[in-house]
matplotlib code that plots the C-alpha trace (Angstrom):
import matplotlib.pyplot as plt

x = [-0.2, 3.0, 4.6, 1.2, 0.9, 4.5, 3.8, 0.7, 2.6, 5.4, 3.0, 1.1, 4.6, 5.3, 2.2, 3.0, -0.8, -3.0, -5.6, -8.9, -9.6, -12.5, -13.9, -14.0, -15.6, -18.4, -19.0, -19.6, -22.0, -23.9, -24.3, -25.5, -28.0, -29.5, -29.9, -31.8, -33.8, -32.4, -30.5, -32.6, -30.2, -27.3, -28.4, -28.5, -25.4, -23.8, -23.9, -21.7, -19.1, -19.2, -18.9, -16.2, -13.3, -12.5, -10.4, -7.7, -6.9, -5.0, -7.6, -5.7, -7.5, -6.5, -8.1, -10.1, -10.7, -14.4, -15.1, -18.0, -21.1, -23.0, -26.4, -27.5, -26.5, -29.7, -32.3, -31.0, -31.8, -35.3, -36.2, -37.6, -35.6, -38.4, -38.6, -34.7, -34.5, -37.4, -35.4, -32.1, -33.9, -35.4, -32.1, -30.4, -33.3, -33.6, -37.8, -38.4, -37.5, -35.9, -33.9, -32.4, -30.0, -28.5, -25.0, -24.1, -21.0, -18.0, -18.3, -21.9, -21.9, -21.6, -24.8, -25.1, -25.6, -28.0, -31.6, -33.1, -36.6, -39.1, -42.1, -45.0, -47.5, -45.2, -44.5, -48.2, -49.1, -46.8, -48.0, -51.7, -50.6, -49.1, -52.4, -54.1, -51.8, -51.4, -55.4, -55.8, -52.8, -52.7, -49.7, -49.2, -46.7, -45.4, -45.8, -44.6, -45.4, -47.2, -46.2, -48.7, -48.6, -47.8, -44.9, -44.9, -47.6, -46.9, -49.1, -49.4, -51.6, -52.6, -51.2, -51.0, -47.2, -45.1, -42.0, -39.1, -38.2, -34.7, -33.5, -34.2, -32.0, -28.8, -26.0, -24.2, -21.2, -23.4, -25.2, -21.8, -20.8, -24.0, -23.4, -20.3, -21.5, -24.0, -21.5, -19.1, -19.6, -20.7, -17.8, -15.1, -17.1, -15.0, -16.7, -15.1, -16.4, -15.7, -16.0, -18.9, -18.5, -21.1, -24.6, -26.5, -29.4, -31.1, -33.7, -34.9, -38.2, -38.1, -40.0, -37.5, -34.4, -36.0, -36.6, -33.0, -31.7, -33.7, -32.3, -28.6, -29.2, -30.9, -27.5, -25.3, -27.2, -27.5, -23.6, -23.0, -25.5, -23.5, -19.9, -20.8, -22.5, -19.5, -17.1, -19.3, -19.6, -16.0, -13.5, -10.6, -11.7, -13.8, -11.0, -10.8, -14.4, -13.0, -11.3, -14.5, -16.5, -13.5, -13.7, -17.6, -16.7, -15.0, -18.5, -18.4, -22.0, -23.6, -27.3, -26.3, -23.0, -23.9, -26.1, -24.0, -20.7, -22.8, -24.1, -20.4, -18.6, -21.5, -21.3, -17.3, -18.0, -20.2, -18.1, -15.2, -16.9, -18.2, -14.5, -12.0, -10.7, -10.1, -6.0, -3.5, -2.3, 1.4, 3.2, 6.3, 8.7, 9.9, 12.7, 14.7, 11.8, 9.7, 6.1, 3.3, 0.6, -1.9, 0.3, 1.1, -2.4, -3.3, -0.3, -1.7, -5.0, -4.0, -1.8, -4.5, -6.9, -4.6, -3.8, -7.8, -8.5, -5.3, -7.3, -10.6, -9.2, -7.6, -10.9, -12.8, -10.3, -10.2, -14.0, -13.4, -10.7, -13.3, -15.2, -11.7, -11.1, -7.4, -5.6, -6.3, -8.7, -12.2, -13.8, -17.2, -18.1, -21.6, -24.2, -23.3, -19.9, -21.1, -23.4, -20.6, -18.3, -21.0, -21.1, -17.6, -17.2, -20.0, -17.8, -14.9, -16.2, -17.9, -14.6, -12.8, -15.7, -16.0, -12.4, -10.7, -7.2, -7.1, -4.3, -4.1, -6.2, -3.9, -4.1, -8.0, -7.7, -5.3, -8.1, -11.2, -10.1, -9.8, -13.3, -14.3, -13.8, -15.4, -17.8, -20.5, -22.7, -23.8, -20.0, -19.1, -22.0, -20.8, -17.3, -18.4, -20.6, -18.1, -15.1, -17.8, -18.6, -14.7, -14.0, -16.9, -16.3, -12.2, -10.5, -7.4, -6.7, -4.3, -7.2, -8.3, -5.0, -4.1, -7.7, -7.0, -3.5, -4.6, -7.2, -4.6, -2.9, -6.0, -6.9, -3.3, -2.8, -6.5, -5.7, -8.7, -11.1, -12.5, -16.1, -17.9, -18.0, -14.2, -14.2, -17.7, -16.4, -13.7, -16.8, -17.2, -13.8, -13.7, -11.3, -12.6, -9.9, -6.9, -4.8, -1.7, -0.7, 0.1, 2.0, 4.6, 4.9, 5.5, 8.4, 10.1, 9.7, 11.4, 14.4, 15.0, 14.8, 17.5, 19.7, 19.3, 20.3, 23.3, 24.4, 24.1, 26.8, 29.1, 27.5, 29.1, 28.3, 26.1, 23.8, 23.4, 21.9, 19.6, 18.5, 17.5, 15.7, 13.7, 12.8, 11.6, 9.5, 8.0, 7.0, 5.6, 3.4, 2.2, 1.3, -0.8, -2.6, -3.3, -1.5, 0.7, -2.2, -3.9, -0.6, -0.3, -3.9, -3.4, 0.0, -2.4, -5.1, -2.7, -1.1, -4.7, -5.2, -1.9, -3.1, -6.7, -5.5, -3.0, -6.0, -8.0, -5.4, -4.1, -7.4, -7.9, -4.9, -4.4, -8.2, -10.3, -13.0, -13.2, -16.6, -15.0, -15.1, -17.9, -17.2, -13.7, -14.9, -17.7, -14.7, -12.8, -16.2, -16.2, -12.7, -11.8, -10.8, -7.9, -6.4, -3.0, -2.9, -0.1, -2.5, -5.2, -4.4, -3.6, -7.0, -9.2, -7.7, -8.1, -11.6, -12.4, -10.9, -13.3, -16.2, -15.7, -14.9, -13.7, -17.0, -15.1, -14.1, -17.5, -16.0, -18.3, -19.5, -22.5, -24.8, -24.0, -20.5, -20.3, -22.4, -19.4, -16.8, -18.6, -18.8, -15.4, -14.1, -16.5, -15.5, -11.8, -12.3, -14.9, -12.5, -8.6, -8.4, -9.9, -6.5, -6.3, -6.9, -9.1, -12.3, -14.9, -17.3, -17.4, -18.3, -21.4, -22.8, -22.0, -24.2, -26.7, -27.1, -27.6, -30.2, -32.9, -31.8, -33.1, -36.5, -38.7, -37.6, -34.3, -32.5, -33.9, -31.7, -29.0, -31.0, -29.0, -25.7, -27.4, -28.7, -25.0, -23.7, -26.5, -25.7, -21.8, -22.3, -25.0, -25.3, -21.4, -20.3, -22.8, -20.6, -18.8, -21.8, -23.3, -26.6, -27.7, -26.5, -28.4, -31.6, -30.8, -30.3, -33.3, -35.5, -33.9, -34.5, -38.1, -38.5, -36.7, -39.5, -42.2, -39.8, -39.2, -41.2, -42.8, -39.7, -37.5, -40.2, -39.9, -35.8, -36.0, -38.6, -35.8, -33.2, -35.7, -36.4, -32.5, -31.7, -35.0, -33.5, -29.7, -30.2, -33.5, -33.1, -34.4, -37.7, -38.2, -39.0, -42.2, -43.2, -44.5, -44.9, -41.3, -40.3, -42.4, -40.3, -37.0, -36.5, -36.7, -36.0, -33.7, -34.6, -32.8, -29.4, -26.6, -25.0, -26.6, -25.1, -26.7, -30.1, -31.8, -33.7, -34.6, -37.5, -39.3, -40.9, -41.7, -44.9, -44.2, -45.3, -48.8, -48.7, -47.3, -50.0, -52.4, -49.7, -51.2, -49.0, -50.0, -46.6, -45.6, -48.9, -48.0, -44.6, -45.8, -48.1, -45.8, -43.4, -46.1, -46.9, -43.0, -41.8, -42.7, -41.0, -44.0, -47.8, -49.9, -48.3, -45.5, -44.2, -43.7, -40.6, -39.8, -40.2, -38.4, -35.3, -34.8, -32.0, -32.7, -31.2, -32.8, -36.2, -35.3, -34.3, -37.3, -40.3, -38.5, -41.5, -39.9, -40.7, -44.7, -45.4, -46.6, -45.3, -48.0, -50.3, -52.5, -56.7, -59.0, -61.2, -64.8, -67.1, -69.6, -73.1, -74.6, -76.5, -73.2, -71.5, -71.1, -73.4, -72.0, -73.3, -71.5, -68.2, -68.5, -69.1, -66.0, -64.0, -65.2, -64.5, -60.9, -60.4, -61.6, -59.3, -56.2, -57.0, -57.1, -53.8, -52.1, -53.5, -52.1, -48.9, -48.5, -49.4, -47.0, -43.4, -42.8, -41.8, -44.1, -42.7, -43.0, -46.8, -47.4, -45.7, -48.1, -51.2, -49.6, -49.4, -53.0, -54.1, -51.8, -53.5, -57.2, -56.5, -55.2, -58.5, -60.4, -58.7, -59.0]
y = [-0.1, 2.4, 1.7, 2.8, 6.0, 6.9, 6.4, 8.5, 11.4, 11.6, 11.7, 14.6, 16.6, 15.6, 17.3, 20.5, 21.4, 20.7, 18.1, 17.2, 13.6, 12.1, 11.3, 14.7, 15.7, 13.2, 14.1, 18.1, 16.9, 14.7, 17.5, 20.2, 17.8, 17.0, 20.7, 20.9, 17.8, 15.5, 12.7, 9.9, 10.0, 10.3, 7.1, 5.1, 6.6, 5.3, 1.7, 2.5, 2.7, -0.8, -2.4, -4.6, -4.1, -6.0, -9.6, -8.0, -4.8, -5.3, -5.2, -2.8, -2.3, 0.8, 2.8, 6.0, 8.6, 9.6, 13.2, 13.8, 14.6, 17.8, 16.6, 15.3, 18.8, 20.1, 17.3, 17.8, 21.5, 20.7, 18.7, 20.3, 20.1, 18.1, 15.2, 15.3, 14.5, 11.5, 10.0, 10.1, 8.6, 6.1, 5.0, 4.6, 2.6, 1.0, 0.9, 0.2, -2.9, -0.9, 0.9, -2.2, -2.8, 0.5, 0.3, 2.1, 0.6, -0.8, -4.3, -4.8, -6.7, -5.4, -4.6, -7.2, -5.4, -7.8, -7.3, -10.8, -11.6, -12.7, -14.3, -11.8, -14.7, -16.6, -13.4, -12.8, -16.1, -16.1, -12.8, -14.1, -17.2, -14.9, -12.7, -15.2, -15.2, -11.3, -11.0, -13.8, -12.6, -16.1, -18.1, -21.9, -21.7, -25.0, -25.9, -28.5, -32.0, -34.2, -37.6, -40.6, -44.2, -44.1, -41.4, -37.6, -35.7, -32.5, -29.1, -26.3, -23.1, -19.8, -16.6, -13.5, -13.2, -15.4, -17.1, -17.9, -21.4, -22.3, -23.5, -19.5, -18.3, -19.9, -17.5, -17.0, -19.2, -22.3, -21.7, -21.5, -25.0, -26.7, -25.4, -26.9, -30.2, -30.6, -30.2, -32.5, -36.1, -39.0, -41.3, -38.8, -38.4, -35.4, -34.6, -32.2, -32.2, -28.6, -27.0, -24.5, -21.3, -21.4, -19.8, -18.2, -20.6, -18.7, -16.9, -20.1, -21.6, -25.7, -26.6, -24.9, -26.6, -30.0, -29.5, -28.2, -31.0, -33.6, -32.0, -32.3, -35.8, -36.6, -35.5, -37.2, -40.6, -39.8, -39.2, -42.3, -44.6, -43.5, -43.9, -47.3, -48.7, -47.5, -49.5, -52.5, -52.4, -51.7, -51.5, -51.0, -48.2, -46.2, -46.9, -43.4, -43.7, -44.7, -41.4, -39.5, -42.1, -42.2, -38.3, -38.7, -41.0, -37.4, -35.6, -32.1, -30.9, -31.4, -31.4, -34.9, -35.9, -38.9, -40.4, -39.8, -41.2, -44.5, -44.6, -44.2, -46.8, -49.5, -48.7, -49.4, -52.4, -53.8, -52.9, -54.4, -57.8, -57.8, -56.9, -58.3, -61.7, -64.7, -64.4, -62.0, -59.6, -59.0, -56.2, -56.6, -53.9, -54.6, -52.3, -52.5, -55.4, -54.7, -55.8, -55.9, -53.0, -55.2, -56.8, -53.0, -51.9, -55.0, -54.2, -50.5, -51.5, -53.8, -51.2, -48.7, -51.1, -52.0, -48.7, -47.4, -50.7, -49.7, -46.1, -47.6, -49.8, -46.5, -44.7, -47.5, -47.9, -44.3, -44.5, -47.2, -45.6, -43.0, -45.6, -46.9, -45.9, -44.5, -44.2, -40.7, -40.1, -38.7, -38.3, -39.9, -40.4, -39.1, -41.1, -40.6, -41.3, -44.5, -45.7, -44.6, -47.2, -50.0, -49.5, -49.7, -52.6, -54.3, -53.5, -54.9, -58.0, -58.6, -58.2, -60.7, -63.4, -62.6, -62.1, -64.2, -64.3, -61.0, -58.7, -57.0, -60.0, -60.2, -56.2, -57.0, -59.9, -57.8, -54.7, -57.0, -59.5, -56.9, -55.6, -59.1, -57.7, -54.1, -52.4, -52.0, -55.2, -54.5, -54.4, -57.4, -59.3, -58.4, -59.2, -62.8, -63.6, -62.8, -64.9, -68.0, -67.7, -67.5, -70.4, -72.5, -71.6, -71.7, -74.4, -73.5, -73.1, -70.0, -67.5, -69.6, -70.0, -66.1, -65.3, -68.1, -66.7, -63.0, -64.4, -66.0, -63.0, -60.7, -63.2, -63.1, -59.2, -58.7, -61.2, -63.4, -60.8, -60.7, -60.7, -64.2, -63.6, -64.1, -67.5, -68.2, -67.8, -70.7, -73.2, -73.1, -74.4, -77.6, -79.7, -83.2, -84.8, -83.5, -85.9, -84.4, -87.8, -88.3, -85.5, -87.0, -89.9, -87.7, -86.0, -89.5, -90.4, -87.0, -87.6, -91.0, -89.5, -86.7, -89.5, -91.0, -87.9, -87.5, -91.2, -89.9, -87.2, -90.1, -91.2, -90.5, -88.3, -90.7, -91.5, -88.0, -87.2, -90.0, -89.3, -85.6, -87.1, -89.3, -86.3, -84.4, -86.9, -87.8, -83.9, -83.9, -87.1, -85.1, -82.4, -84.1, -86.0, -82.7, -84.1, -81.4, -78.8, -81.5, -81.7, -77.7, -77.7, -80.5, -78.5, -75.2, -77.1, -78.8, -75.5, -73.9, -77.1, -76.2, -72.6, -73.5, -75.9, -73.1, -70.8, -73.2, -75.0, -71.4, -70.2, -73.5, -73.0, -69.3, -68.2, -70.9, -68.6, -66.2, -65.7, -67.5, -71.0, -72.0, -71.6, -72.7, -76.3, -76.2, -75.9, -79.0, -81.1, -80.1, -81.0, -83.5, -85.9, -83.7, -83.7, -85.7, -88.9, -87.4, -84.8, -87.0, -87.7, -84.1, -82.7, -85.4, -84.3, -80.6, -81.3, -83.1, -80.4, -77.8, -79.9, -80.5, -76.6, -75.2, -74.4, -72.0, -69.6, -70.1, -71.4, -74.1, -74.2, -74.2, -77.2, -76.3, -76.0, -79.4, -81.1, -80.1, -81.2, -84.5, -84.5, -83.5, -86.6, -88.9, -88.0, -88.7, -92.1, -93.4, -92.1, -92.6, -92.7, -96.1, -97.9, -95.1, -96.5, -93.8, -94.6, -92.5, -93.2, -89.5, -88.3, -90.5, -89.3, -85.8, -86.3, -88.1, -85.5, -82.6, -84.1, -83.1, -79.6, -79.4, -78.1, -76.2, -72.7, -71.2, -74.5, -76.1, -74.9, -76.9, -80.3, -80.7, -81.0, -83.3, -85.4, -85.9, -86.6, -89.5, -90.6, -90.8, -92.5, -95.2, -96.0, -95.4, -96.9, -99.4, -102.4, -100.3, -99.5, -101.9, -102.8, -100.9, -97.7, -98.5, -98.7, -95.6, -93.6, -95.0, -94.2, -90.4, -89.9, -91.1, -88.5, -85.9, -86.3, -84.9, -81.2, -80.6, -79.3, -81.6, -81.6, -82.6, -85.3, -86.9, -87.0, -88.3, -91.2, -91.9, -92.5, -94.9, -96.8, -97.4, -98.5, -101.0, -102.2, -102.4, -104.3, -106.4, -106.5, -102.9, -104.1, -104.4, -101.1, -101.6, -104.6, -103.3, -106.5, -107.7, -104.5, -105.6, -107.0, -105.9, -102.7, -99.2, -96.9, -93.7, -90.9, -88.1, -90.2, -88.8, -92.2, -94.1, -97.3, -97.7, -95.9, -99.1, -98.2, -101.8, -101.6, -98.9, -98.3, -96.2, -95.0, -91.4, -93.0, -93.6, -89.4, -89.3, -91.1, -88.2, -85.4, -82.2, -83.1, -86.0, -87.2, -87.7, -89.6, -91.9, -92.4, -93.2, -95.6, -97.4, -98.0, -99.4, -101.9, -103.3, -101.0, -103.1, -102.5, -103.7, -104.5, -102.8, -99.7, -99.3, -96.0, -94.4, -95.3, -91.6, -91.1, -94.0, -93.4, -89.8, -89.5, -87.5, -84.3, -84.4, -84.9, -82.0, -79.9, -80.8, -80.0, -76.8, -74.7, -71.5, -70.7, -71.3, -74.0, -77.2, -80.2, -81.5, -78.8, -79.2, -79.4, -77.1, -78.0, -79.2, -76.7, -77.7, -77.4, -75.6, -78.4, -80.5, -78.0, -79.0, -77.0, -74.7, -77.8, -80.2, -78.2, -77.7, -81.7, -82.4, -79.8, -81.5, -84.9, -83.9, -82.5, -85.6, -87.5, -85.3, -85.9, -89.4, -89.7, -87.8, -90.0, -92.9, -91.8, -90.8, -94.4, -95.9, -94.6, -94.6, -92.0, -90.5, -92.0, -95.7, -94.7, -93.9, -97.0, -99.0, -96.9, -98.0, -101.8, -102.0, -100.3, -103.1, -105.8, -104.2, -103.9, -107.8, -109.0, -106.9, -108.6, -111.9]
z = [0.1, 0.8, -2.6, -4.3, -2.4, -3.1, -7.0, -7.0, -5.4, -7.8, -10.6, -9.1, -8.6, -12.0, -13.5, -12.0, -11.7, -8.8, -9.8, -8.2, -7.2, -8.7, -5.0, -4.4, -7.4, -6.7, -3.7, -4.6, -7.3, -4.8, -2.4, -5.0, -6.0, -2.4, -1.8, -5.2, -4.1, -6.9, -5.1, -6.7, -9.9, -7.7, -6.1, -9.3, -10.8, -7.4, -8.2, -11.2, -8.4, -7.2, -11.0, -11.1, -12.8, -16.0, -15.9, -18.3, -15.9, -12.4, -9.4, -7.0, -3.5, -1.6, 1.4, 0.2, 2.5, 2.0, 3.2, 5.5, 3.6, 4.9, 4.0, 7.3, 9.0, 7.3, 7.8, 11.9, 11.5, 10.3, 13.2, 16.6, 19.7, 21.8, 18.6, 18.8, 22.2, 22.1, 19.1, 21.3, 24.2, 21.9, 20.1, 23.5, 24.8, 21.6, 22.3, 18.5, 16.9, 13.8, 16.4, 17.9, 14.9, 15.3, 16.5, 19.4, 20.9, 18.6, 20.7, 19.1, 16.0, 12.8, 10.9, 8.0, 4.8, 3.3, 4.3, 5.6, 4.1, 7.2, 6.4, 7.7, 8.2, 10.6, 12.5, 12.5, 13.8, 16.5, 17.8, 17.9, 19.8, 22.4, 22.6, 24.9, 27.4, 27.4, 27.7, 30.2, 32.7, 34.5, 34.5, 36.2, 39.2, 40.7, 44.4, 46.6, 45.9, 48.1, 49.3, 48.5, 48.4, 44.7, 44.9, 44.8, 43.4, 41.3, 42.0, 40.3, 41.0, 38.5, 39.3, 37.8, 37.4, 35.4, 36.5, 34.4, 34.5, 35.7, 32.3, 31.3, 34.3, 32.7, 32.2, 28.9, 30.0, 30.9, 27.3, 25.8, 27.5, 26.4, 22.6, 23.2, 24.3, 22.0, 19.0, 20.4, 18.6, 20.2, 19.2, 20.8, 23.9, 25.0, 28.3, 30.6, 34.2, 35.1, 38.7, 38.5, 40.2, 43.6, 43.1, 45.6, 46.2, 49.2, 46.8, 45.3, 46.8, 47.8, 44.7, 42.7, 44.7, 44.2, 40.6, 40.4, 42.1, 39.6, 36.7, 37.8, 39.0, 35.7, 33.7, 35.9, 35.8, 31.7, 31.7, 33.8, 31.5, 28.4, 29.5, 31.3, 27.9, 25.9, 28.0, 27.8, 24.0, 23.0, 25.9, 24.1, 22.0, 25.1, 27.8, 28.5, 29.6, 33.1, 33.5, 33.5, 35.7, 38.3, 38.7, 39.3, 42.5, 43.8, 43.2, 44.9, 44.2, 47.8, 46.4, 44.4, 45.9, 47.7, 45.1, 42.3, 44.2, 45.0, 41.2, 39.7, 42.0, 41.5, 37.5, 37.7, 39.9, 37.1, 33.9, 35.7, 36.5, 32.9, 31.3, 33.5, 32.5, 34.7, 35.1, 35.9, 33.4, 33.0, 31.6, 30.3, 28.9, 25.6, 24.8, 21.9, 20.6, 17.4, 18.2, 15.9, 16.0, 17.0, 19.9, 20.9, 21.0, 23.3, 25.7, 25.8, 26.6, 29.2, 30.9, 31.1, 32.3, 35.1, 36.2, 35.9, 38.3, 40.8, 41.0, 41.4, 44.5, 46.1, 45.9, 47.4, 50.0, 51.0, 51.5, 53.9, 55.8, 57.0, 59.3, 60.6, 64.2, 64.9, 67.9, 69.7, 67.1, 68.3, 64.8, 64.2, 60.8, 59.3, 58.0, 54.5, 55.1, 56.5, 54.0, 51.3, 53.3, 53.2, 49.1, 48.9, 51.1, 48.8, 45.7, 47.5, 48.3, 45.0, 43.1, 45.6, 44.7, 41.1, 40.2, 43.0, 41.0, 38.9, 40.0, 43.4, 44.9, 47.7, 48.5, 48.3, 50.9, 53.2, 53.0, 53.4, 56.3, 59.0, 58.8, 59.9, 63.4, 62.6, 65.2, 62.5, 61.8, 58.2, 57.6, 59.2, 57.7, 54.4, 54.8, 56.2, 53.2, 50.8, 52.4, 52.8, 49.1, 48.4, 50.5, 48.9, 44.9, 45.4, 43.2, 43.7, 47.2, 47.0, 48.2, 50.7, 52.1, 52.1, 53.9, 56.8, 57.4, 57.6, 60.2, 62.1, 62.4, 63.1, 66.5, 67.3, 67.4, 69.0, 72.0, 70.8, 71.9, 68.5, 67.0, 66.3, 62.5, 62.6, 63.6, 62.0, 58.7, 59.3, 59.4, 55.6, 54.8, 52.4, 54.2, 53.8, 52.0, 53.7, 55.6, 57.6, 58.4, 54.7, 54.6, 57.2, 54.7, 52.1, 54.0, 54.8, 51.0, 50.2, 52.7, 50.9, 47.5, 48.7, 49.8, 46.4, 45.0, 46.9, 45.5, 41.9, 42.5, 42.1, 39.1, 35.7, 33.2, 30.9, 33.9, 35.1, 31.8, 31.6, 35.4, 34.2, 31.0, 33.4, 35.7, 32.7, 31.3, 34.9, 35.1, 31.5, 32.4, 35.6, 33.8, 31.1, 33.7, 35.4, 38.8, 39.2, 39.9, 41.9, 44.1, 44.5, 45.4, 48.2, 49.3, 49.9, 51.6, 53.9, 54.6, 55.3, 57.9, 59.6, 60.3, 61.1, 64.1, 65.3, 65.7, 67.4, 69.6, 70.5, 71.9, 73.8, 75.3, 76.2, 76.0, 77.2, 78.5, 75.5, 73.8, 70.7, 72.5, 71.3, 67.7, 68.7, 70.0, 66.8, 64.4, 66.2, 66.1, 62.1, 61.3, 64.0, 61.3, 60.0, 63.4, 63.6, 65.9, 67.9, 69.5, 70.1, 73.8, 74.9, 73.1, 74.6, 78.2, 77.4, 76.6, 79.6, 81.8, 80.1, 80.5, 84.1, 84.9, 87.9, 89.5, 92.2, 89.2, 87.6, 84.1, 83.4, 79.8, 78.2, 77.0, 73.5, 74.2, 76.1, 73.1, 70.7, 73.3, 72.9, 69.3, 68.7, 70.9, 69.5, 65.8, 66.9, 68.4, 65.4, 62.8, 62.9, 66.6, 66.6, 67.9, 71.0, 74.2, 75.6, 78.1, 76.7, 79.8, 81.4, 77.9, 77.4, 80.9, 79.5, 76.4, 78.7, 81.1, 78.6, 76.6, 79.0, 78.6, 75.0, 74.7, 71.9, 73.0, 72.3, 73.1, 70.1, 67.9, 69.5, 68.3, 65.1, 67.5, 69.6, 66.8, 65.0, 68.4, 68.8, 65.3, 66.1, 69.8, 69.3, 65.2, 64.0, 67.6, 68.1, 68.3, 71.4, 73.2, 76.1, 76.2, 79.4, 77.6, 74.4, 76.5, 78.7, 75.6, 73.5, 76.6, 77.0, 73.4, 74.0, 76.5, 74.5, 71.6, 74.1, 74.5, 71.3, 68.0, 65.4, 63.3, 66.2, 67.5, 64.1, 64.4, 67.7, 66.6, 63.6, 65.9, 68.4, 64.9, 64.4, 67.9, 67.3, 63.9, 65.3, 68.4, 68.9, 73.2, 72.6, 72.1, 75.6, 75.9, 73.9, 76.3, 79.6, 81.4, 81.0, 83.4, 86.2, 89.4, 87.9, 89.7, 89.6, 86.7, 87.9, 85.4, 87.1, 87.4, 85.2, 84.6, 81.8, 82.8, 86.1, 85.7, 85.1, 81.9, 81.1, 83.9, 82.1, 78.9, 76.0, 77.2, 75.3, 72.2, 73.4, 73.7, 70.2, 68.7, 69.4, 68.1, 66.4, 63.3, 61.1, 60.0, 63.8, 64.4, 61.6, 62.6, 66.1, 65.3, 63.0, 66.0, 68.2, 65.7, 65.9, 62.7, 60.0, 56.4, 54.3, 55.2, 57.5, 59.3, 57.0, 56.2, 52.9, 51.1, 50.7, 54.6, 56.0, 53.7, 55.3, 57.7, 61.6, 60.2, 56.7, 58.9, 61.0, 58.2, 55.6, 58.2, 60.0, 60.9, 61.0, 57.6, 58.8, 56.5, 57.8, 55.7, 54.9, 55.6, 58.3, 57.2, 58.7, 61.9, 60.8, 62.1, 64.9, 65.0, 68.1, 69.0, 69.4, 71.6, 75.0, 77.6, 80.5, 83.1, 81.4, 81.2, 85.1, 85.5, 83.8, 85.8, 89.2, 88.0, 86.9, 90.5, 92.3, 89.8, 90.7, 94.5, 94.2, 92.5, 95.1, 97.5, 95.6, 95.0, 98.9, 99.8, 97.2, 96.8, 93.0, 90.6, 88.4, 85.3, 86.7, 87.7, 83.9, 83.1, 85.3, 83.6, 80.2, 81.2, 82.2, 78.9, 76.7, 78.8, 78.0, 74.6, 74.5, 76.1, 73.5, 70.6, 72.2]

ax = plt.figure().add_subplot(projection="3d")
ax.plot(x, y, z, "-o")
ax.set_aspect("equal")
plt.show()
């Protein structure tokens, strides 16, 4: 441009005369025509200035300085002062639609040169639609919702003032953010979670606050759903979505903070459960090694997946650390923090169950196990359930071993003052095939092999090569037969059993009066078949000392604990401890004594332990039980059948039937005549050998014939007829094959269901109902009978049980006479 201006000045100097420019000349002509009122022709001529230059001539663009025209000043002089002030105020306020396009400031938008054609009909329609609202002057205002059975019911009311919705109160910055979000493509999902400035919400009503919260929450839900579904559809391409989901776990908006954190945490959990493999991912740094493009992409995906998984676990750990009590800290967590911690614990436990052997599984175990001893019951319950599920589903035994090792350290650290859930989970271990005695045999074989290996050192090179080849072949054979995995599994189970009995024996030795002793004894009773024979003598003596107790110190065990001790001892003696010379006489008396303490109340839950003990003592060890003990236990089980519910009564009748089938001499209890003149039965005696049970009878079965449950009545009649296998009085095949434990659990009334269903009683007519006089007569007759019975009991020095036995004998004789 400068070059162009310099050339023009040089030309003017050479010409010598002052030459007027074309622009100035045109302005002068235009001003004259404007004064004369002939400016139309000038306008038409002005169009010629904008004609395009011919293609042959070069186009030269330069800035032309136009002089200000004077035709506007004449117009201003013609307008009056009042009208001029009115126009100036209208322009400033932009009161007219035509004046809105006038540029007042430099920042305003430039005026468009082209006029946009507008459809007048559309504008008129819009104006007509807005007319009813203007004329009516009534608008709808939202009110507080009402809570009903079906949920929240929204209400509205007519008002004269129209309130702007929340969506119209959005600032210009928020509008720009919305526009940028709409323009972003779905494939890229470039979502930016920016921290918004705090707004003043004090002016908003309660309804507006609720609506605002719902709007924000729906946006977050939609975002979480889109991100999660994208990850599930194509994890490799949408792996960046984890970043935004993890950011939502740190939501800072107080309106939706708790809900969004929960939703984000659970959504990430479901995504990980779906896309994580069942094996560990190992990342190798391949420096200087050329790899395929697909391999590099896969390695990058796995690395990113592991980093996001690690970040997720760290955030869960941060949520849980809030409810962990620290020394010297008086901080009490809020309810929201406790709820978040419960959600975090559930997520960790589900990851431990579903992905037991994925990366960081040891870290998860180390984090979860201490919460078995937490003060909050929901946390303990969640952990215990997850650990039990892991024990049941574990096929390799590695995670089971790690959990038991951590429990051992926890019990030792807390000095055995732990919650019951810590030891309760150990009862779910699967240790049926473990035999610690076999391990010693393997150790002896290993020693012999080592001696043999030392001999190989003196062999020649050819013989050494041959032995190495043989070892390699044996290893390959084991791999083909899957023997190597079995050996590693058995090794893990053996180590688990060692830690388990370390926990139990340490509690018996150092804390015999702790609250976890009952679970310790129950665990010993369940896993007694896995104990080494070397510990049998010491264990039996310790259990006997616990059962006797020191009454001065008040250290006696409860009935359930004593039953577990008996079960442990007889499990040992009926299994690998058959060759041990131990007299279990005192344990017979302990079991016989505790049978009377089981009833239909709180102690009814101890009946399964009693049934397993009786099965071990009377049926499995039938050859080592004397006849007097068999008779005494059969009679005591008959008494027990009257103290329990119908499912317990059926289990007791099943044991009586088994005793009748094992030893025919037990039939004496069904014959009342054989007990006459043989002595007196002492039911209160604790020694089954000397209670003289042969001189009693099973009169309890007569009461069970009139039981409220039809199956119990059928079973009692079956026993009275001698328990026939076929014919009249025989039981159905399904009922006769069931064990006592199966009968107890199958007919359990805790679910408020009777099996079979009890029929409804028949409606009695008013004529068949007894009158008041008949009721009074029966009451008087009962009182007279009771008085006579007392007189007879005073004259004859016999026990009440023998008295009922005497009545039972007379009834038997009467039935025989009727038959003849």
